[in-house]
Backbone as CSV, one residue per row, in Angstrom:
resi,resn,N_x,N_y,N_z,CA_x,CA_y,CA_z,C_x,C_y,C_z
1,MET,25.311,-4.883,12.605,24.562,-4.614,11.387,23.222,-5.348,11.393
2,LYS,23.181,-6.504,12.077,21.937,-7.249,12.148,20.877,-6.458,12.917
3,PHE,21.319,-5.707,13.948,20.401,-4.877,14.726,19.764,-3.799,13.844
4,VAL,20.542,-3.207,12.977,20.025,-2.168,12.074,19.028,-2.780,11.097
5,ARG,19.330,-3.959,10.594,18.447,-4.625,9.647,17.101,-4.954,10.294
6,ILE,17.144,-5.510,11.485,15.909,-5.848,12.187,15.126,-4.578,12.523
7,GLY,15.834,-3.536,12.943,15.175,-2.275,13.267,14.481,-1.650,12.067
8,THR,15.134,-1.678,10.904,14.510,-1.105,9.712,13.299,-1.930,9.263
9,LEU,13.383,-3.248,9.412,12.245,-4.082,9.034,11.055,-3.845,9.967
10,ILE,11.312,-3.697,11.256,10.233,-3.427,12.205,9.632,-2.044,11.935
11,LEU,10.477,-1.055,11.735,10.009,0.301,11.459,9.197,0.352,10.168
12,GLY,9.674,-0.327,9.138,8.949,-0.368,7.875,7.609,-1.069,8.001
13,ALA,7.577,-2.171,8.744,6.318,-2.898,8.938,5.311,-2.055,9.711
14,LEU,5.767,-1.347,10.732,4.864,-0.466,11.483,4.334,0.660,10.608
15,ALA,5.182,1.206,9.744,4.741,2.261,8.832,3.690,1.725,7.860
16,ILE,3.867,0.512,7.385,2.881,-0.088,6.479,1.555,-0.284,7.193
17,ILE,1.592,-0.801,8.415,0.360,-1.054,9.173,-0.387,0.247,9.454
18,VAL,0.323,1.259,9.934,-0.323,2.538,10.234,-0.828,3.195,8.937
19,GLY,-0.040,3.096,7.882,-0.462,3.660,6.601,-1.728,3.013,6.065
20,LEU,-1.820,1.697,6.197,-3.029,1.016,5.735,-4.232,1.360,6.607
21,LEU,-4.001,1.563,7.910,-5.092,1.999,8.788,-5.586,3.377,8.367
22,TRP,-4.667,4.305,8.128,-5.046,5.646,7.681,-5.767,5.586,6.339
23,LEU,-5.285,4.743,5.445,-5.924,4.594,4.133,-7.350,4.081,4.298
24,GLY,-7.527,3.090,5.145,-8.863,2.550,5.386,-9.796,3.554,6.024
25,GLN,-9.287,4.340,6.964,-10.121,5.354,7.592,-10.444,6.481,6.612
26,GLY,-9.478,6.874,5.828,-9.700,7.962,4.874,-10.687,7.619,3.782
27,THR,-10.722,6.358,3.379,-11.661,5.936,2.341,-13.007,5.499,2.910
28,GLY,-13.091,5.387,4.227,-14.341,4.983,4.850,-14.515,3.489,4.981
29,LEU,-13.494,2.709,4.688,-13.576,1.261,4.839,-13.459,0.830,6.295
30,ILE,-12.696,1.580,7.071,-12.524,1.310,8.499,-13.124,2.493,9.248
31,LEU,-14.212,2.274,9.935,-14.887,3.347,10.660,-14.629,3.208,12.155
32,TRP,-13.374,3.165,12.514,-12.956,3.031,13.903,-11.852,4.022,14.195
33,PRO,-11.868,4.700,15.268,-12.964,4.884,16.233,-14.081,5.733,15.630
34,GLU,-15.249,5.619,16.190,-16.429,6.247,15.604,-16.340,7.764,15.504
35,ASN,-15.628,8.401,16.410,-15.586,9.861,16.421,-14.265,10.414,15.886
36,SER,-13.585,9.680,15.044,-12.297,10.118,14.512,-12.484,11.191,13.439
37,PHE,-11.613,12.169,13.449,-11.663,13.237,12.438,-11.127,12.757,11.090
38,MET,-10.531,11.569,11.051,-9.921,11.064,9.822,-10.907,10.308,8.924
39,LEU,-12.080,10.009,9.429,-13.024,9.175,8.682,-13.527,9.888,7.442
40,THR,-13.495,9.180,6.340,-13.946,9.633,5.013,-13.319,10.966,4.604
41,ASP,-12.063,11.145,4.952,-11.312,12.337,4.554,-10.208,11.880,3.599
42,ARG,-10.323,12.268,2.344,-9.378,11.814,1.314,-7.937,12.217,1.596
43,THR,-7.735,13.271,2.367,-6.377,13.681,2.722,-5.676,12.578,3.499
44,TRP,-6.402,11.949,4.418,-5.807,10.876,5.212,-5.632,9.603,4.385
45,ALA,-6.465,9.411,3.397,-6.287,8.272,2.495,-4.980,8.443,1.708
46,ARG,-4.723,9.655,1.233,-3.481,9.938,0.510,-2.267,9.798,1.421
47,ASN,-2.373,10.365,2.636,-1.261,10.268,3.581,-0.967,8.812,3.944
48,GLY,-2.013,8.027,4.116,-1.836,6.614,4.436,-1.169,5.853,3.313
49,LEU,-1.563,6.153,2.100,-0.940,5.495,0.944,0.540,5.844,0.853
50,LEU,0.861,7.108,1.076,2.263,7.532,1.039,3.071,6.876,2.165
51,LEU,2.502,6.824,3.365,3.210,6.213,4.487,3.426,4.721,4.253
52,ALA,2.429,4.031,3.723,2.576,2.612,3.430,3.643,2.382,2.359
53,ALA,3.696,3.243,1.366,4.715,3.123,0.319,6.111,3.359,0.883
54,VAL,6.252,4.367,1.745,7.554,4.613,2.378,7.941,3.434,3.253
55,GLY,6.990,2.865,3.976,7.261,1.690,4.797,7.720,0.507,3.961
56,ALA,7.114,0.324,2.793,7.525,-0.766,1.909,8.944,-0.542,1.397
57,ILE,9.273,0.696,1.083,10.636,1.008,0.626,11.644,0.770,1.744
58,VAL,11.303,1.179,2.965,12.200,0.953,4.106,12.401,-0.543,4.337
59,CYS,11.334,-1.321,4.252,11.468,-2.780,4.399,12.351,-3.361,3.304
60,TRP,12.159,-2.893,2.094,12.954,-3.399,0.978,14.433,-3.058,1.173
61,LEU,14.701,-1.828,1.561,16.097,-1.433,1.792,16.687,-2.184,2.981
62,GLY,15.896,-2.384,4.027,16.380,-3.106,5.191,16.684,-4.564,4.882
63,SER,15.919,-5.150,3.993,16.163,-6.556,3.644,17.417,-6.711,2.785
64,ARG,17.858,-5.637,2.163,19.057,-5.692,1.318,20.344,-5.462,2.105
65,LEU,20.229,-5.033,3.369,21.424,-4.816,4.183,22.103,-6.155,4.484
66,ARG,23.405,-6.129,4.494,24.157,-7.354,4.797,25.069,-7.124,5.955
């Protein structure tokens, strides 16, 4: 069960990191890489916010496993 808990926490943390990157690119705060199709596109900002929220929920659920 400890393996599942660690796996969910890692998966949730990765989802949060990628979601925040997408959010930053979609809002234009992160302009990397320079030729990305995601830059200043509100669709990717929304997708990033949703992914980060799902990652936070996964982390929360994973931390509650015993």
